[in-house]
TORKOL-4160 file (C-alpha; in steps of 0.2 Angstrom, whole numbers, padded with zeros to 4 digits, m for minus):
226
<pt num="1" X="m0097" Y="m0015" Z="0408"/>
<pt num="2" X="m0108" Y="m0018" Z="0393"/>
<pt num="3" X="m0112" Y="m0003" Z="0383"/>
<pt num="4" X="m0130" Y="0002" Z="0384"/>
<pt num="5" X="m0141" Y="0005" Z="0369"/>
<pt num="6" X="m0150" Y="0022" Z="0366"/>
<pt num="7" X="m0168" Y="0023" Z="0364"/>
<pt num="8" X="m0175" Y="0039" Z="0356"/>
<pt num="9" X="m0192" Y="0045" Z="0363"/>
<pt num="10" X="m0201" Y="0059" Z="0352"/>
<pt num="11" X="m0216" Y="0068" Z="0359"/>
<pt num="12" X="m0221" Y="0086" Z="0361"/>
<pt num="13" X="m0229" Y="0083" Z="0378"/>
<pt num="14" X="m0218" Y="0082" Z="0393"/>
<pt num="15" X="m0230" Y="0071" Z="0402"/>
<pt num="16" X="m0230" Y="0058" Z="0389"/>
<pt num="17" X="m0211" Y="0058" Z="0388"/>
<pt num="18" X="m0211" Y="0056" Z="0407"/>
<pt num="19" X="m0223" Y="0041" Z="0406"/>
<pt num="20" X="m0212" Y="0033" Z="0392"/>
<pt num="21" X="m0197" Y="0034" Z="0403"/>
<pt num="22" X="m0206" Y="0026" Z="0418"/>
<pt num="23" X="m0211" Y="0012" Z="0407"/>
<pt num="24" X="m0195" Y="0009" Z="0399"/>
<pt num="25" X="m0183" Y="0012" Z="0414"/>
<pt num="26" X="m0184" Y="m0006" Z="0418"/>
<pt num="27" X="m0174" Y="m0010" Z="0402"/>
<pt num="28" X="m0159" Y="m0001" Z="0410"/>
<pt num="29" X="m0154" Y="0007" Z="0393"/>
<pt num="30" X="m0151" Y="0026" Z="0389"/>
<pt num="31" X="m0167" Y="0035" Z="0386"/>
<pt num="32" X="m0165" Y="0051" Z="0375"/>
<pt num="33" X="m0179" Y="0064" Z="0374"/>
<pt num="34" X="m0184" Y="0074" Z="0359"/>
<pt num="35" X="m0199" Y="0086" Z="0360"/>
<pt num="36" X="m0201" Y="0088" Z="0341"/>
<pt num="37" X="m0197" Y="0081" Z="0325"/>
<pt num="38" X="m0184" Y="0093" Z="0322"/>
<pt num="39" X="m0176" Y="0089" Z="0338"/>
<pt num="40" X="m0176" Y="0071" Z="0335"/>
<pt num="41" X="m0167" Y="0073" Z="0318"/>
<pt num="42" X="m0154" Y="0083" Z="0326"/>
<pt num="43" X="m0151" Y="0069" Z="0339"/>
<pt num="44" X="m0150" Y="0057" Z="0325"/>
<pt num="45" X="m0136" Y="0066" Z="0317"/>
<pt num="46" X="m0123" Y="0062" Z="0330"/>
<pt num="47" X="m0130" Y="0047" Z="0340"/>
<pt num="48" X="m0134" Y="0029" Z="0336"/>
<pt num="49" X="m0151" Y="0022" Z="0342"/>
<pt num="50" X="m0158" Y="0005" Z="0344"/>
<pt num="51" X="m0176" Y="0010" Z="0341"/>
<pt num="52" X="m0187" Y="0026" Z="0340"/>
<pt num="53" X="m0203" Y="0029" Z="0348"/>
<pt num="54" X="m0212" Y="0042" Z="0338"/>
<pt num="55" X="m0228" Y="0051" Z="0342"/>
<pt num="56" X="m0239" Y="0054" Z="0327"/>
<pt num="57" X="m0248" Y="0070" Z="0332"/>
<pt num="58" X="m0235" Y="0084" Z="0334"/>
<pt num="59" X="m0236" Y="0102" Z="0330"/>
<pt num="60" X="m0225" Y="0108" Z="0315"/>
<pt num="61" X="m0217" Y="0092" Z="0308"/>
<pt num="62" X="m0228" Y="0077" Z="0313"/>
<pt num="63" X="m0223" Y="0059" Z="0315"/>
<pt num="64" X="m0226" Y="0054" Z="0297"/>
<pt num="65" X="m0215" Y="0068" Z="0291"/>
<pt num="66" X="m0201" Y="0065" Z="0304"/>
<pt num="67" X="m0201" Y="0046" Z="0299"/>
<pt num="68" X="m0199" Y="0051" Z="0281"/>
<pt num="69" X="m0184" Y="0061" Z="0284"/>
<pt num="70" X="m0177" Y="0047" Z="0295"/>
<pt num="71" X="m0179" Y="0034" Z="0281"/>
<pt num="72" X="m0171" Y="0046" Z="0268"/>
<pt num="73" X="m0155" Y="0047" Z="0277"/>
<pt num="74" X="m0142" Y="0033" Z="0274"/>
<pt num="75" X="m0136" Y="0034" Z="0292"/>
<pt num="76" X="m0153" Y="0031" Z="0300"/>
<pt num="77" X="m0164" Y="0022" Z="0287"/>
<pt num="78" X="m0163" Y="0005" Z="0296"/>
<pt num="79" X="m0167" Y="0011" Z="0314"/>
<pt num="80" X="m0184" Y="0003" Z="0319"/>
<pt num="81" X="m0198" Y="0016" Z="0322"/>
<pt num="82" X="m0213" Y="0012" Z="0333"/>
<pt num="83" X="m0227" Y="0025" Z="0330"/>
<pt num="84" X="m0237" Y="0030" Z="0345"/>
<pt num="85" X="m0254" Y="0039" Z="0343"/>
<pt num="86" X="m0268" Y="0045" Z="0353"/>
<pt num="87" X="m0281" Y="0044" Z="0339"/>
<pt num="88" X="m0286" Y="0030" Z="0327"/>
<pt num="89" X="m0293" Y="0034" Z="0310"/>
<pt num="90" X="m0295" Y="0016" Z="0305"/>
<pt num="91" X="m0285" Y="0005" Z="0293"/>
<pt num="92" X="m0280" Y="0019" Z="0281"/>
<pt num="93" X="m0271" Y="0029" Z="0295"/>
<pt num="94" X="m0262" Y="0013" Z="0301"/>
<pt num="95" X="m0257" Y="0009" Z="0283"/>
<pt num="96" X="m0250" Y="0027" Z="0282"/>
<pt num="97" X="m0239" Y="0023" Z="0297"/>
<pt num="98" X="m0232" Y="0007" Z="0290"/>
<pt num="99" X="m0229" Y="0016" Z="0273"/>
<pt num="100" X="m0219" Y="0029" Z="0282"/>
<pt num="101" X="m0207" Y="0015" Z="0288"/>
<pt num="102" X="m0214" Y="0011" Z="0305"/>
<pt num="103" X="m0211" Y="m0007" Z="0311"/>
<pt num="104" X="m0226" Y="m0005" Z="0323"/>
<pt num="105" X="m0240" Y="0006" Z="0326"/>
<pt num="106" X="m0248" Y="0007" Z="0343"/>
<pt num="107" X="m0263" Y="0017" Z="0349"/>
<pt num="108" X="m0264" Y="0025" Z="0366"/>
<pt num="109" X="m0268" Y="0020" Z="0379"/>
<pt num="110" X="m0256" Y="0005" Z="0377"/>
<pt num="111" X="m0252" Y="m0009" Z="0388"/>
<pt num="112" X="m0235" Y="m0004" Z="0396"/>
<pt num="113" X="m0229" Y="m0022" Z="0397"/>
<pt num="114" X="m0232" Y="m0025" Z="0378"/>
<pt num="115" X="m0223" Y="m0009" Z="0374"/>
<pt num="116" X="m0208" Y="m0013" Z="0385"/>
<pt num="117" X="m0208" Y="m0031" Z="0377"/>
<pt num="118" X="m0208" Y="m0024" Z="0359"/>
<pt num="119" X="m0194" Y="m0011" Z="0363"/>
<pt num="120" X="m0183" Y="m0025" Z="0372"/>
<pt num="121" X="m0184" Y="m0035" Z="0356"/>
<pt num="122" X="m0176" Y="m0021" Z="0346"/>
<pt num="123" X="m0164" Y="m0017" Z="0359"/>
<pt num="124" X="m0158" Y="m0035" Z="0360"/>
<pt num="125" X="m0156" Y="m0036" Z="0341"/>
<pt num="126" X="m0146" Y="m0020" Z="0341"/>
<pt num="127" X="m0134" Y="m0026" Z="0354"/>
<pt num="128" X="m0132" Y="m0042" Z="0344"/>
<pt num="129" X="m0128" Y="m0032" Z="0328"/>
<pt num="130" X="m0115" Y="m0021" Z="0338"/>
<pt num="131" X="m0107" Y="m0037" Z="0344"/>
<pt num="132" X="m0106" Y="m0044" Z="0327"/>
<pt num="133" X="m0098" Y="m0028" Z="0320"/>
<pt num="134" X="m0085" Y="m0028" Z="0334"/>
<pt num="135" X="m0080" Y="m0046" Z="0331"/>
<pt num="136" X="m0079" Y="m0042" Z="0312"/>
<pt num="137" X="m0068" Y="m0027" Z="0316"/>
<pt num="138" X="m0057" Y="m0037" Z="0328"/>
<pt num="139" X="m0055" Y="m0051" Z="0315"/>
<pt num="140" X="m0049" Y="m0039" Z="0302"/>
<pt num="141" X="m0037" Y="m0030" Z="0313"/>
<pt num="142" X="m0030" Y="m0046" Z="0321"/>
<pt num="143" X="m0028" Y="m0055" Z="0304"/>
<pt num="144" X="m0019" Y="m0040" Z="0297"/>
<pt num="145" X="m0007" Y="m0041" Z="0312"/>
<pt num="146" X="m0005" Y="m0059" Z="0309"/>
<pt num="147" X="0001" Y="m0056" Z="0292"/>
<pt num="148" X="0016" Y="m0047" Z="0299"/>
<pt num="149" X="0031" Y="m0056" Z="0309"/>
<pt num="150" X="0025" Y="m0060" Z="0327"/>
<pt num="151" X="0035" Y="m0049" Z="0339"/>
<pt num="152" X="0033" Y="m0043" Z="0356"/>
<pt num="153" X="0023" Y="m0058" Z="0362"/>
<pt num="154" X="0010" Y="m0056" Z="0348"/>
<pt num="155" X="0000" Y="m0071" Z="0346"/>
<pt num="156" X="0002" Y="m0083" Z="0331"/>
<pt num="157" X="m0011" Y="m0082" Z="0317"/>
<pt num="158" X="m0018" Y="m0099" Z="0322"/>
<pt num="159" X="m0020" Y="m0094" Z="0340"/>
<pt num="160" X="m0029" Y="m0078" Z="0334"/>
<pt num="161" X="m0041" Y="m0088" Z="0323"/>
<pt num="162" X="m0045" Y="m0100" Z="0338"/>
<pt num="163" X="m0049" Y="m0085" Z="0349"/>
<pt num="164" X="m0060" Y="m0076" Z="0337"/>
<pt num="165" X="m0069" Y="m0093" Z="0333"/>
<pt num="166" X="m0073" Y="m0095" Z="0351"/>
<pt num="167" X="m0079" Y="m0077" Z="0353"/>
<pt num="168" X="m0090" Y="m0079" Z="0337"/>
<pt num="169" X="m0097" Y="m0095" Z="0344"/>
<pt num="170" X="m0103" Y="m0086" Z="0359"/>
<pt num="171" X="m0112" Y="m0073" Z="0348"/>
<pt num="172" X="m0119" Y="m0087" Z="0337"/>
<pt num="173" X="m0127" Y="m0095" Z="0353"/>
<pt num="174" X="m0135" Y="m0079" Z="0358"/>
<pt num="175" X="m0142" Y="m0076" Z="0341"/>
<pt num="176" X="m0149" Y="m0094" Z="0340"/>
<pt num="177" X="m0158" Y="m0092" Z="0357"/>
<pt num="178" X="m0165" Y="m0075" Z="0351"/>
<pt num="179" X="m0172" Y="m0083" Z="0335"/>
<pt num="180" X="m0180" Y="m0096" Z="0345"/>
<pt num="181" X="m0189" Y="m0083" Z="0356"/>
<pt num="182" X="m0195" Y="m0075" Z="0340"/>
<pt num="183" X="m0201" Y="m0090" Z="0331"/>
<pt num="184" X="m0219" Y="m0087" Z="0337"/>
<pt num="185" X="m0218" Y="m0068" Z="0336"/>
<pt num="186" X="m0231" Y="m0059" Z="0325"/>
<pt num="187" X="m0218" Y="m0045" Z="0323"/>
<pt num="188" X="m0212" Y="m0048" Z="0306"/>
<pt num="189" X="m0199" Y="m0034" Z="0306"/>
<pt num="190" X="m0191" Y="m0041" Z="0322"/>
<pt num="191" X="m0191" Y="m0059" Z="0314"/>
<pt num="192" X="m0183" Y="m0052" Z="0298"/>
<pt num="193" X="m0170" Y="m0042" Z="0307"/>
<pt num="194" X="m0165" Y="m0058" Z="0317"/>
<pt num="195" X="m0164" Y="m0068" Z="0301"/>
<pt num="196" X="m0153" Y="m0054" Z="0293"/>
<pt num="197" X="m0142" Y="m0056" Z="0309"/>
<pt num="198" X="m0140" Y="m0075" Z="0307"/>
<pt num="199" X="m0135" Y="m0073" Z="0289"/>
<pt num="200" X="m0121" Y="m0061" Z="0293"/>
<pt num="201" X="m0115" Y="m0073" Z="0307"/>
<pt num="202" X="m0115" Y="m0087" Z="0294"/>
<pt num="203" X="m0105" Y="m0077" Z="0282"/>
<pt num="204" X="m0093" Y="m0072" Z="0295"/>
<pt num="205" X="m0091" Y="m0090" Z="0301"/>
<pt num="206" X="m0088" Y="m0097" Z="0284"/>
<pt num="207" X="m0074" Y="m0084" Z="0281"/>
<pt num="208" X="m0066" Y="m0088" Z="0298"/>
<pt num="209" X="m0067" Y="m0107" Z="0294"/>
<pt num="210" X="m0058" Y="m0104" Z="0277"/>
<pt num="211" X="m0044" Y="m0096" Z="0286"/>
<pt num="212" X="m0041" Y="m0111" Z="0298"/>
<pt num="213" X="m0025" Y="m0121" Z="0293"/>
<pt num="214" X="m0030" Y="m0137" Z="0284"/>
<pt num="215" X="m0048" Y="m0133" Z="0282"/>
<pt num="216" X="m0054" Y="m0132" Z="0264"/>
<pt num="217" X="m0067" Y="m0118" Z="0260"/>
<pt num="218" X="m0085" Y="m0124" Z="0265"/>
<pt num="219" X="m0079" Y="m0138" Z="0276"/>
<pt num="220" X="m0087" Y="m0137" Z="0293"/>
<pt num="221" X="m0075" Y="m0134" Z="0307"/>
<pt num="222" X="m0086" Y="m0144" Z="0319"/>
<pt num="223" X="m0089" Y="m0163" Z="0315"/>
<pt num="224" X="m0108" Y="m0167" Z="0313"/>
<pt num="225" X="m0117" Y="m0173" Z="0328"/>
<pt num="226" X="m0126" Y="m0189" Z="0329"/>
């Protein structure tokens, strides 16, 4: 079973958290509640999240201050934050949200379909990044094993490289499909994240190609089409 992504919902009003859970339940991911900025920061100490939905107006530590703490931590600085607010004080208020590190700023009442679609993009990007990290870790581990004499039925290095290449190709195909979906997106943060993912995949592919027997560095492993 594929691991589910965690989505952090931060709001001091239980009815708002309940509404968010109802909207996002269709994504079939893990929804984690936090009723304050302090509670959200505690959750971020131990868990990894695909995206944070953060209410602006909260007693005590408000959304802007919470976001500032999140962005100062190395562990959490790259987690996308979507601000949710029931008030709209104009461009200055919105700019403050983006300056605090938000990737989006949505005023209530919002369209449930739009919110769900935005969150799903960041969940998918998070899952692709997780796959990339897993493939990179597997590559390092199996290459280290391949440097030792093959015993107990262990695969030869060439077989390991072929297997890893096939797995990487599957991730590359999914990343390409995701990038095409985002071509017309107005969400600059999502597009930038997808481009970053593609650059990581390209670097991993080059490193893998360089390990193939008889392949010079920089030489494509697949002949050009056409």
